[in-house]
MMTF fields as JSON, N, C-alpha, C and O atoms, coordinates in Angstrom:
{
  "mmtfVersion": "1.0.0",
  "mmtfProducer": "UNKNOWN",
  "numBonds": 459,
  "numAtoms": 460,
  "numGroups": 115,
  "numChains": 1,
  "numModels": 1,
  "chainsPerModel": [1],
  "groupsPerChain": [115],
  "chainIdList": ["A"],
  "bondAtomList": [4, 2, 8, 6, 12, 10, 16, 14, 20, 18, 24, 22, 28, 26, 32, 30, 36, 34, 40, 38, 44, 42, 48, 46, 52, 50, 56, 54, 60, 58, 64, 62, 68, 66, 72, 70, 76, 74, 80, 78, 84, 82, 88, 86, 92, 90, 96, 94, 100, 98, 104, 102, 108, 106, 112, 110, 116, 114, 120, 118, 124, 122, 128, 126, 132, 130, 136, 134, 140, 138, 144, 142, 148, 146, 152, 150, 156, 154, 160, 158, 164, 162, 168, 166, 172, 170, 176, 174, 180, 178, 184, 182, 188, 186, 192, 190, 196, 194, 200, 198, 204, 202, 208, 206, 212, 210, 216, 214, 220, 218, 224, 222, 228, 226, 232, 230, 236, 234, 240, 238, 244, 242, 248, 246, 252, 250, 256, 254, 260, 258, 264, 262, 268, 266, 272, 270, 276, 274, 280, 278, 284, 282, 288, 286, 292, 290, 296, 294, 300, 298, 304, 302, 308, 306, 312, 310, 316, 314, 320, 318, 324, 322, 328, 326, 332, 330, 336, 334, 340, 338, 344, 342, 348, 346, 352, 350, 356, 354, 360, 358, 364, 362, 368, 366, 372, 370, 376, 374, 380, 378, 384, 382, 388, 386, 392, 390, 396, 394, 400, 398, 404, 402, 408, 406, 412, 410, 416, 414, 420, 418, 424, 422, 428, 426, 432, 430, 436, 434, 440, 438, 444, 442, 448, 446, 452, 450, 456, 454],
  "bondOrderList": [1, 1, 1, 1, 1, 1, 1, 1, 1, 1, 1, 1, 1, 1, 1, 1, 1, 1, 1, 1, 1, 1, 1, 1, 1, 1, 1, 1, 1, 1, 1, 1, 1, 1, 1, 1, 1, 1, 1, 1, 1, 1, 1, 1, 1, 1, 1, 1, 1, 1, 1, 1, 1, 1, 1, 1, 1, 1, 1, 1, 1, 1, 1, 1, 1, 1, 1, 1, 1, 1, 1, 1, 1, 1, 1, 1, 1, 1, 1, 1, 1, 1, 1, 1, 1, 1, 1, 1, 1, 1, 1, 1, 1, 1, 1, 1, 1, 1, 1, 1, 1, 1, 1, 1, 1, 1, 1, 1, 1, 1, 1, 1, 1, 1],
  "groupList": [{"groupName": "MET", "atomNameList": ["N", "CA", "C", "O"], "elementList": ["N", "C", "C", "O"], "formalChargeList": [0, 0, 0, 0], "bondAtomList": [1, 0, 2, 1, 3, 2], "bondOrderList": [1, 1, 2], "singleLetterCode": "M", "chemCompType": "L-PEPTIDE LINKING"}, {"groupName": "ALA", "atomNameList": ["N", "CA", "C", "O"], "elementList": ["N", "C", "C", "O"], "formalChargeList": [0, 0, 0, 0], "bondAtomList": [1, 0, 2, 1, 3, 2], "bondOrderList": [1, 1, 2], "singleLetterCode": "A", "chemCompType": "L-PEPTIDE LINKING"}, {"groupName": "GLU", "atomNameList": ["N", "CA", "C", "O"], "elementList": ["N", "C", "C", "O"], "formalChargeList": [0, 0, 0, 0], "bondAtomList": [1, 0, 2, 1, 3, 2], "bondOrderList": [1, 1, 2], "singleLetterCode": "E", "chemCompType": "L-PEPTIDE LINKING"}, {"groupName": "ILE", "atomNameList": ["N", "CA", "C", "O"], "elementList": ["N", "C", "C", "O"], "formalChargeList": [0, 0, 0, 0], "bondAtomList": [1, 0, 2, 1, 3, 2], "bondOrderList": [1, 1, 2], "singleLetterCode": "I", "chemCompType": "L-PEPTIDE LINKING"}, {"groupName": "TYR", "atomNameList": ["N", "CA", "C", "O"], "elementList": ["N", "C", "C", "O"], "formalChargeList": [0, 0, 0, 0], "bondAtomList": [1, 0, 2, 1, 3, 2], "bondOrderList": [1, 1, 2], "singleLetterCode": "Y", "chemCompType": "L-PEPTIDE LINKING"}, {"groupName": "LYS", "atomNameList": ["N", "CA", "C", "O"], "elementList": ["N", "C", "C", "O"], "formalChargeList": [0, 0, 0, 0], "bondAtomList": [1, 0, 2, 1, 3, 2], "bondOrderList": [1, 1, 2], "singleLetterCode": "K", "chemCompType": "L-PEPTIDE LINKING"}, {"groupName": "VAL", "atomNameList": ["N", "CA", "C", "O"], "elementList": ["N", "C", "C", "O"], "formalChargeList": [0, 0, 0, 0], "bondAtomList": [1, 0, 2, 1, 3, 2], "bondOrderList": [1, 1, 2], "singleLetterCode": "V", "chemCompType": "L-PEPTIDE LINKING"}, {"groupName": "PRO", "atomNameList": ["N", "CA", "C", "O"], "elementList": ["N", "C", "C", "O"], "formalChargeList": [0, 0, 0, 0], "bondAtomList": [1, 0, 2, 1, 3, 2], "bondOrderList": [1, 1, 2], "singleLetterCode": "P", "chemCompType": "L-PEPTIDE LINKING"}, {"groupName": "LEU", "atomNameList": ["N", "CA", "C", "O"], "elementList": ["N", "C", "C", "O"], "formalChargeList": [0, 0, 0, 0], "bondAtomList": [1, 0, 2, 1, 3, 2], "bondOrderList": [1, 1, 2], "singleLetterCode": "L", "chemCompType": "L-PEPTIDE LINKING"}, {"groupName": "TRP", "atomNameList": ["N", "CA", "C", "O"], "elementList": ["N", "C", "C", "O"], "formalChargeList": [0, 0, 0, 0], "bondAtomList": [1, 0, 2, 1, 3, 2], "bondOrderList": [1, 1, 2], "singleLetterCode": "W", "chemCompType": "L-PEPTIDE LINKING"}, {"groupName": "ARG", "atomNameList": ["N", "CA", "C", "O"], "elementList": ["N", "C", "C", "O"], "formalChargeList": [0, 0, 0, 0], "bondAtomList": [1, 0, 2, 1, 3, 2], "bondOrderList": [1, 1, 2], "singleLetterCode": "R", "chemCompType": "L-PEPTIDE LINKING"}, {"groupName": "SER", "atomNameList": ["N", "CA", "C", "O"], "elementList": ["N", "C", "C", "O"], "formalChargeList": [0, 0, 0, 0], "bondAtomList": [1, 0, 2, 1, 3, 2], "bondOrderList": [1, 1, 2], "singleLetterCode": "S", "chemCompType": "L-PEPTIDE LINKING"}, {"groupName": "GLY", "atomNameList": ["N", "CA", "C", "O"], "elementList": ["N", "C", "C", "O"], "formalChargeList": [0, 0, 0, 0], "bondAtomList": [1, 0, 2, 1, 3, 2], "bondOrderList": [1, 1, 2], "singleLetterCode": "G", "chemCompType": "PEPTIDE LINKING"}, {"groupName": "PHE", "atomNameList": ["N", "CA", "C", "O"], "elementList": ["N", "C", "C", "O"], "formalChargeList": [0, 0, 0, 0], "bondAtomList": [1, 0, 2, 1, 3, 2], "bondOrderList": [1, 1, 2], "singleLetterCode": "F", "chemCompType": "L-PEPTIDE LINKING"}, {"groupName": "ASP", "atomNameList": ["N", "CA", "C", "O"], "elementList": ["N", "C", "C", "O"], "formalChargeList": [0, 0, 0, 0], "bondAtomList": [1, 0, 2, 1, 3, 2], "bondOrderList": [1, 1, 2], "singleLetterCode": "D", "chemCompType": "L-PEPTIDE LINKING"}, {"groupName": "GLN", "atomNameList": ["N", "CA", "C", "O"], "elementList": ["N", "C", "C", "O"], "formalChargeList": [0, 0, 0, 0], "bondAtomList": [1, 0, 2, 1, 3, 2], "bondOrderList": [1, 1, 2], "singleLetterCode": "Q", "chemCompType": "L-PEPTIDE LINKING"}, {"groupName": "HIS", "atomNameList": ["N", "CA", "C", "O"], "elementList": ["N", "C", "C", "O"], "formalChargeList": [0, 0, 0, 0], "bondAtomList": [1, 0, 2, 1, 3, 2], "bondOrderList": [1, 1, 2], "singleLetterCode": "H", "chemCompType": "L-PEPTIDE LINKING"}, {"groupName": "THR", "atomNameList": ["N", "CA", "C", "O"], "elementList": ["N", "C", "C", "O"], "formalChargeList": [0, 0, 0, 0], "bondAtomList": [1, 0, 2, 1, 3, 2], "bondOrderList": [1, 1, 2], "singleLetterCode": "T", "chemCompType": "L-PEPTIDE LINKING"}, {"groupName": "ASN", "atomNameList": ["N", "CA", "C", "O"], "elementList": ["N", "C", "C", "O"], "formalChargeList": [0, 0, 0, 0], "bondAtomList": [1, 0, 2, 1, 3, 2], "bondOrderList": [1, 1, 2], "singleLetterCode": "N", "chemCompType": "L-PEPTIDE LINKING"}],
  "groupTypeList": [0, 1, 2, 3, 3, 4, 5, 3, 6, 7, 2, 1, 8, 9, 10, 1, 1, 2, 5, 11, 12, 10, 13, 14, 12, 1, 7, 6, 14, 8, 15, 14, 12, 13, 3, 16, 13, 11, 17, 1, 17, 15, 6, 12, 2, 17, 1, 1, 10, 16, 13, 1, 12, 5, 1, 12, 8, 8, 8, 6, 1, 6, 14, 1, 12, 10, 8, 12, 17, 1, 8, 5, 13, 2, 17, 11, 10, 12, 12, 1, 8, 13, 7, 16, 8, 4, 1, 7, 8, 14, 7, 1, 1, 3, 8, 9, 1, 1, 7, 8, 7, 8, 10, 1, 14, 12, 12, 16, 14, 13, 7, 14, 8, 12, 18],
  "groupIdList": [1, 2, 3, 4, 5, 6, 7, 8, 9, 10, 11, 12, 13, 14, 15, 16, 17, 18, 19, 20, 21, 22, 23, 24, 25, 26, 27, 28, 29, 30, 31, 32, 33, 34, 35, 36, 37, 38, 39, 40, 41, 42, 43, 44, 45, 46, 47, 48, 49, 50, 51, 52, 53, 54, 55, 56, 57, 58, 59, 60, 61, 62, 63, 64, 65, 66, 67, 68, 69, 70, 71, 72, 73, 74, 75, 76, 77, 78, 79, 80, 81, 82, 83, 84, 85, 86, 87, 88, 89, 90, 91, 92, 93, 94, 95, 96, 97, 98, 99, 100, 101, 102, 103, 104, 105, 106, 107, 108, 109, 110, 111, 112, 113, 114, 115],
  "secStructList": [7, 7, 7, 3, 3, 3, 3, 3, 3, 3, 2, 2, 2, 2, 2, 2, 2, 2, 2, 2, 6, 7, 5, 7, 7, 7, 2, 2, 2, 2, 2, 2, 6, 1, 3, 3, 7, 5, 7, 6, 6, 6, 2, 2, 2, 2, 2, 2, 2, 2, 1, 6, 6, 7, 7, 1, 3, 3, 3, 3, 3, 3, 3, 4, 4, 4, 1, 4, 4, 4, 3, 3, 3, 3, 3, 7, 4, 4, 4, 7, 3, 3, 3, 3, 3, 1, 1, 7, 5, 7, 4, 4, 4, 3, 3, 3, 3, 3, 3, 7, 7, 5, 7, 6, 6, 1, 7, 5, 7, 7, 7, 7, 7, 7, 7],
  "xCoordList": [73.653, 72.367, 71.627, 71.62, 71.022, 70.309, 69.051, 68.377, 68.752, 67.469, 66.437, 66.606, 65.377, 64.338, 63.119, 62.673, 62.59, 61.341, 60.357, 60.752, 59.077, 58.03, 57.05, 56.734, 56.581, 55.558, 54.423, 54.65, 53.201, 52.015, 51.494, 51.272, 51.304, 50.946, 50.013, 50.19, 49.023, 48.191, 49.061, 49.943, 48.802, 49.646, 49.682, 50.749, 48.555, 48.525, 49.438, 50.141, 49.425, 50.287, 51.756, 52.593, 52.063, 53.442, 53.934, 55.066, 53.093, 53.499, 53.752, 54.667, 52.959, 53.195, 54.531, 55.257, 54.85, 56.132, 57.299, 58.332, 57.13, 58.182, 58.449, 59.6, 57.394, 57.546, 58.247, 59.065, 57.934, 58.541, 59.935, 60.7, 60.266, 61.565, 61.644, 62.732, 60.48, 60.457, 59.136, 58.076, 59.216, 58.011, 58.01, 58.856, 57.039, 56.925, 55.994, 55.929, 55.269, 54.377, 52.934, 52.551, 52.154, 50.711, 50.078, 50.764, 48.785, 48.144, 48.356, 48.585, 48.285, 48.485, 49.912, 50.143, 50.87, 52.264, 52.447, 53.085, 51.878, 51.988, 51.339, 51.845, 50.217, 49.516, 50.354, 50.407, 51.01, 51.774, 53.187, 53.826, 53.687, 55.016, 56.149, 57.318, 55.823, 56.835, 56.197, 54.975, 57.039, 56.54, 56.527, 57.55, 55.355, 55.171, 55.692, 55.396, 56.456, 56.903, 56.6, 56.239, 56.754, 56.619, 57.777, 58.349, 58.112, 59.068, 58.323, 57.097, 59.06, 58.44, 57.445, 56.42, 57.729, 56.813, 55.613, 54.624, 55.673, 54.591, 53.654, 52.506, 54.129, 53.402, 52.05, 51.119, 51.927, 50.637, 49.569, 48.44, 49.924, 48.969, 48.674, 47.541, 49.677, 49.455, 48.42, 47.504, 48.575, 47.622, 46.215, 45.243, 46.113, 44.809, 44.14, 42.929, 44.912, 44.356, 43.997, 42.976, 44.842, 44.708, 44.32, 43.959, 44.392, 44.149, 43.17, 43.042, 42.481, 41.534, 40.496, 39.915, 40.272, 39.278, 39.699, 38.92, 40.924, 41.387, 42.19, 43.142, 41.778, 42.473, 43.431, 43.43, 44.249, 45.132, 46.332, 46.826, 46.805, 47.94, 49.222, 49.203, 50.333, 51.655, 52.341, 52.086, 53.212, 54.107, 55.488, 56.018, 56.063, 57.36, 58.396, 58.237, 59.453, 60.54, 61.661, 62.07, 62.145, 63.129, 64.325, 64.158, 65.52, 66.754, 66.899, 67.269, 66.611, 66.63, 68.003, 68.09, 69.056, 70.405, 70.722, 71.678, 69.932, 70.166, 69.447, 69.563, 68.706, 67.884, 68.553, 68.052, 69.672, 70.436, 69.735, 68.886, 70.116, 69.633, 68.198, 67.629, 67.599, 66.195, 65.249, 64.067, 65.768, 64.958, 65.078, 66.172, 63.932, 63.873, 62.93, 61.868, 63.323, 62.433, 61.796, 62.471, 60.465, 59.761, 58.624, 58.023, 58.345, 57.286, 55.937, 55.607, 55.171, 53.837, 52.938, 52.959, 52.146, 51.139, 51.658, 52.622, 51.017, 51.352, 52.766, 53.291, 53.391, 54.746, 55.833, 57.018, 55.447, 56.429, 57.138, 56.578, 58.38, 59.143, 58.859, 59.087, 58.358, 58.047, 58.994, 59.366, 59.39, 60.255, 59.471, 58.441, 59.986, 59.392, 60.493, 61.58, 60.209, 61.186, 60.798, 59.723, 61.693, 61.469, 62.153, 62.902, 61.889, 62.446, 61.716, 61.056, 61.825, 61.287, 62.027, 63.192, 61.351, 61.964, 62.836, 62.358, 64.102, 65.071, 64.838, 64.904, 64.568, 64.33, 65.484, 65.27, 66.686, 67.84, 67.725, 68.396, 66.882, 66.728, 65.701, 65.571, 64.973, 63.922, 64.549, 65.364, 64.167, 64.639, 63.68, 64.113, 62.389, 61.353, 59.987, 59.795, 59.049, 57.646, 56.832, 57.059, 55.886, 55.083, 53.612, 53.287, 52.719, 51.285, 50.943, 51.57, 49.943, 49.427, 47.97, 47.06, 47.752, 46.394, 45.411, 45.745, 44.197, 43.118, 42.414, 42.043, 42.235, 41.495, 40.008, 39.625, 39.185, 37.732, 37.354, 36.33, 38.18, 37.874, 38.313, 38.159, 38.863, 39.288, 40.733, 41.25, 41.393, 42.819, 43.656, 43.116, 44.963, 45.875, 46.818, 47.189, 47.194, 48.191, 49.561, 49.803, 50.448, 51.794, 52.79, 52.648, 53.804, 54.918, 55.672, 55.45, 56.532, 57.344, 58.344, 59.188, 58.242, 59.135, 60.224, 61.063, 60.215, 61.251, 61.156, 62.153, 59.963, 59.843, 59.24, 59.074],
  "yCoordList": [-144.713, -144.703, -143.399, -142.934, -142.827, -141.565, -141.743, -142.771, -140.724, -140.718, -140.224, -139.175, -140.986, -140.647, -140.137, -140.742, -139.005, -138.469, -138.428, -138.517, -138.293, -138.457, -137.294, -136.718, -136.975, -135.951, -136.573, -137.164, -136.447, -136.851, -135.596, -134.569, -135.694, -134.499, -134.873, -135.92, -134.023, -134.278, -134.325, -133.487, -135.306, -135.496, -134.251, -133.896, -133.581, -132.398, -131.299, -130.636, -131.111, -130.107, -130.475, -129.616, -131.758, -132.219, -132.084, -131.658, -132.443, -132.336, -130.874, -130.585, -129.963, -128.536, -128.096, -127.307, -128.606, -128.276, -128.835, -128.181, -130.046, -130.622, -129.737, -129.518, -129.238, -128.378, -127.076, -126.582, -126.527, -125.253, -125.436, -124.477, -126.683, -126.944, -126.537, -126.341, -126.407, -125.929, -126.341, -126.277, -126.765, -127.086, -126.225, -126.378, -125.312, -124.426, -124.968, -124.435, -126.037, -126.659, -126.663, -125.961, -127.468, -127.535, -126.364, -125.691, -126.109, -124.989, -125.002, -123.946, -126.157, -126.216, -125.835, -125.22, -126.198, -125.834, -124.316, -123.699, -123.736, -122.289, -121.548, -120.523, -122.077, -121.47, -121.553, -120.599, -122.693, -122.909, -122.338, -122.189, -122.016, -121.421, -122.418, -122.04, -123.686, -124.727, -125.891, -126.037, -126.729, -127.919, -129.072, -129.407, -129.673, -130.81, -132.093, -132.368, -132.863, -134.189, -135.167, -134.774, -136.448, -137.513, -138.478, -138.6, -139.156, -140.251, -141.505, -141.497, -142.566, -143.816, -144.351, -144.92, -144.178, -144.685, -143.772, -144.198, -142.536, -141.579, -141.437, -141.024, -141.773, -141.404, -142.114, -141.546, -143.325, -144.024, -143.303, -143.141, -142.869, -142.136, -140.763, -140.286, -140.133, -138.853, -139.025, -138.214, -140.079, -140.341, -140.563, -140.022, -141.352, -141.652, -140.403, -140.232, -139.539, -138.346, -137.237, -136.569, -137.043, -135.853, -136.123, -135.198, -137.393, -137.69, -138.837, -139.327, -139.274, -140.388, -140.077, -138.992, -141.04, -140.911, -140.068, -139.892, -139.539, -138.68, -139.495, -140.193, -139.387, -140.075, -139.101, -137.905, -139.631, -138.794, -138.266, -137.175, -139.048, -138.619, -139.332, -140.432, -138.668, -139.274, -139.286, -138.44, -140.259, -140.289, -139.945, -140.645, -138.868, -138.396, -138.693, -138.287, -139.4, -139.735, -138.719, -138.41, -138.212, -137.141, -137.524, -138.051, -137.259, -137.463, -136.305, -135.202, -136.543, -135.481, -134.819, -133.626, -135.564, -135.029, -133.958, -133.2, -133.889, -132.896, -131.58, -130.642, -131.5, -130.322, -129.277, -128.159, -129.627, -128.663, -128.218, -128.919, -127.026, -126.525, -126.021, -125.713, -125.931, -125.513, -126.615, -126.361, -127.844, -128.958, -129.027, -129.134, -128.964, -129.028, -130.159, -130.334, -130.915, -131.923, -131.278, -130.948, -131.106, -130.365, -131.189, -132.025, -130.934, -131.644, -131.312, -130.151, -132.358, -132.2, -133.241, -133.437, -133.908, -134.873, -135.836, -136.567, -135.826, -136.763, -136.625, -137.565, -135.476, -135.26, -135.81, -135.7, -136.406, -136.96, -135.835, -134.76, -136.107, -135.154, -135.38, -136.466, -134.337, -134.397, -133.492, -132.426, -133.909, -133.068, -131.948, -132.177, -130.728, -129.535, -128.806, -128.582, -128.439, -127.751, -126.291, -125.965, -125.415, -123.968, -123.361, -122.391, -123.937, -123.484, -124.25, -125.249, -123.796, -124.609, -125.95, -126.042, -126.965, -128.286, -128.313, -128.083, -128.591, -128.679, -129.977, -131.053, -129.907, -131.124, -132.129, -133.325, -131.663, -132.57, -133.529, -134.56, -133.201, -134.052, -135.167, -136.046, -135.14, -136.131, -137.454, -137.507, -138.507, -139.852, -140.532, -141.159, -140.414, -140.979, -140.446, -139.919, -140.597, -140.285, -141.45, -141.908, -141.928, -143.089, -142.825, -142.112, -143.403, -143.263, -143.844, -144.794, -143.255, -143.719, -144.109, -143.336, -145.315, -145.723, -145.738, -146.11, -145.321, -145.297, -146.645, -147.171, -147.199, -148.449, -148.146, -147.003, -149.167, -149.028, -148.526, -147.864, -148.839, -148.417, -146.985, -146.519, -146.279, -144.894, -144.729, -143.613, -145.855, -145.814, -145.869, -145.874, -145.91, -145.919, -147.108, -147.571, -147.587, -148.653, -148.007, -147.274, -148.281, -147.714, -148.683, -149.899, -148.135, -148.986, -149.439, -148.894, -150.399, -150.867, -149.773, -149.385, -149.288, -148.236, -148.784, -148.03, -150.073, -150.702, -150.374, -150.459, -150.0, -149.665, -150.774, -150.643],
  "zCoordList": [45.866, 45.185, 45.483, 46.622, 44.486, 44.629, 45.472, 45.403, 46.266, 46.96, 45.962, 45.341, 45.819, 44.852, 45.611, 46.586, 45.137, 45.651, 44.485, 43.322, 44.809, 43.795, 43.812, 44.853, 42.603, 42.411, 41.622, 40.566, 42.124, 41.381, 40.695, 41.335, 39.395, 38.633, 37.476, 36.854, 37.186, 36.007, 34.747, 34.556, 33.902, 32.722, 31.84, 31.339, 31.637, 30.766, 31.309, 30.546, 32.618, 33.239, 33.073, 32.797, 33.242, 33.106, 31.666, 31.433, 30.706, 29.293, 28.918, 28.148, 29.448, 29.195, 29.79, 29.183, 30.972, 31.599, 30.791, 30.65, 30.262, 29.419, 28.205, 27.828, 27.606, 26.424, 26.77, 25.995, 27.917, 28.317, 28.92, 29.026, 29.32, 29.932, 31.383, 31.925, 32.02, 33.404, 34.062, 33.44, 35.325, 36.09, 37.343, 38.225, 37.404, 38.55, 39.617, 40.725, 39.281, 40.24, 39.78, 38.844, 40.459, 40.252, 41.008, 41.777, 40.804, 41.509, 43.03, 43.62, 43.664, 45.121, 45.491, 46.532, 44.64, 44.897, 44.803, 45.656, 43.76, 43.566, 44.736, 45.193, 45.211, 46.356, 47.626, 48.402, 47.838, 49.071, 49.021, 50.062, 47.827, 47.717, 47.592, 47.675, 47.394, 47.184, 46.458, 46.452, 45.838, 45.151, 46.138, 46.735, 46.302, 47.203, 46.555, 45.392, 47.295, 46.885, 48.005, 49.114, 47.697, 48.689, 48.518, 47.435, 49.594, 49.503, 49.033, 48.917, 48.768, 48.315, 49.342, 48.967, 50.613, 51.639, 51.857, 52.453, 51.392, 51.594, 50.401, 50.564, 49.205, 47.992, 47.854, 47.283, 48.359, 48.3, 49.1, 48.636, 50.3, 51.131, 50.519, 50.586, 49.929, 49.251, 48.137, 48.001, 47.348, 46.264, 46.819, 46.292, 47.873, 48.458, 49.036, 48.898, 49.675, 50.318, 49.342, 49.5, 48.331, 47.489, 46.035, 45.309, 45.605, 44.194, 43.976, 42.854, 45.019, 44.889, 43.819, 43.797, 42.937, 41.888, 40.703, 39.766, 40.722, 39.631, 38.626, 38.977, 37.365, 36.271, 35.586, 35.876, 34.672, 33.88, 34.636, 34.351, 35.607, 36.424, 36.016, 35.465, 36.304, 36.152, 37.505, 38.361, 37.677, 38.817, 38.277, 37.415, 38.786, 38.314, 39.399, 40.55, 39.019, 39.934, 39.757, 38.638, 40.872, 40.855, 41.723, 42.822, 41.228, 41.98, 42.951, 42.55, 44.22, 45.227, 45.328, 45.62, 45.095, 45.191, 44.161, 44.327, 43.102, 42.052, 42.319, 41.531, 43.418, 43.675, 44.552, 44.677, 45.158, 45.948, 47.216, 47.766, 47.664, 48.95, 48.912, 49.959, 47.724, 47.628, 48.104, 48.335, 48.251, 48.75, 50.262, 50.815, 50.914, 52.382, 52.785, 52.188, 53.792, 54.371, 55.594, 56.569, 55.514, 56.552, 57.139, 56.463, 58.401, 59.105, 58.493, 58.252, 58.25, 57.677, 58.31, 59.526, 57.482, 57.903, 58.977, 58.754, 60.123, 61.186, 61.722, 62.32, 61.522, 62.009, 61.098, 61.415, 59.96, 59.021, 58.272, 58.059, 57.878, 57.081, 55.602, 55.07, 54.95, 53.523, 52.758, 53.248, 51.551, 50.733, 50.06, 49.427, 50.214, 49.61, 48.849, 49.381, 47.611, 46.775, 46.631, 46.129, 47.081, 47.021, 45.792, 45.902, 44.647, 43.371, 42.275, 42.558, 41.03, 39.935, 39.878, 40.267, 39.399, 39.265, 38.018, 36.907, 38.211, 37.116, 36.349, 36.943, 35.045, 34.261, 34.317, 34.117, 34.583, 34.666, 35.846, 35.87, 36.825, 38.008, 37.808, 38.66, 36.693, 36.443, 36.032, 35.11, 36.713, 36.377, 35.411, 34.444, 35.664, 34.793, 35.191, 36.287, 34.271, 34.524, 33.985, 32.866, 34.782, 34.397, 34.698, 35.647, 33.884, 34.166, 35.533, 36.003, 36.147, 37.431, 37.201, 37.501, 36.667, 36.264, 37.432, 38.558, 37.119, 38.102, 38.109, 37.06, 39.309, 39.465, 39.646, 39.895, 39.521, 39.675, 41.071, 41.236, 42.073, 43.448, 43.755, 44.884, 42.75, 42.948, 43.357, 43.409, 43.65, 43.976, 42.71, 41.604, 42.865, 41.725, 41.788, 42.867, 40.628, 40.497, 40.341, 39.383, 41.278, 41.277, 40.659, 40.789, 39.983, 39.576, 40.835, 41.916, 40.703, 41.836, 42.216, 41.409, 43.44, 43.916, 44.827, 45.319, 45.048, 45.856, 47.338, 48.056, 47.806, 49.231, 50.028, 51.24]
}
């Protein structure tokens, strides 16, 4: 079974990337020099910390095995290993993209990630 990692991204930015056939990252990714991802167990906290109250987001599921050696798991928040991609995201690695609806409390409703 493929290891799946997740990217939270504004829908408009993602749709533009789909049209161009390439995703180089969100502004924070471009600033940091890599595309930030989360595992299934990390993505809820990522949403709460960095996307609380933000509407119009998508959750993009990516097959980590298709990203090659440009994908590194590096120590970040609280000593946890987070996936970072040091290359543009190859559209062939995308498994699905789904809306991440905003709740009244500012949190998001996630699809079942099996975690």
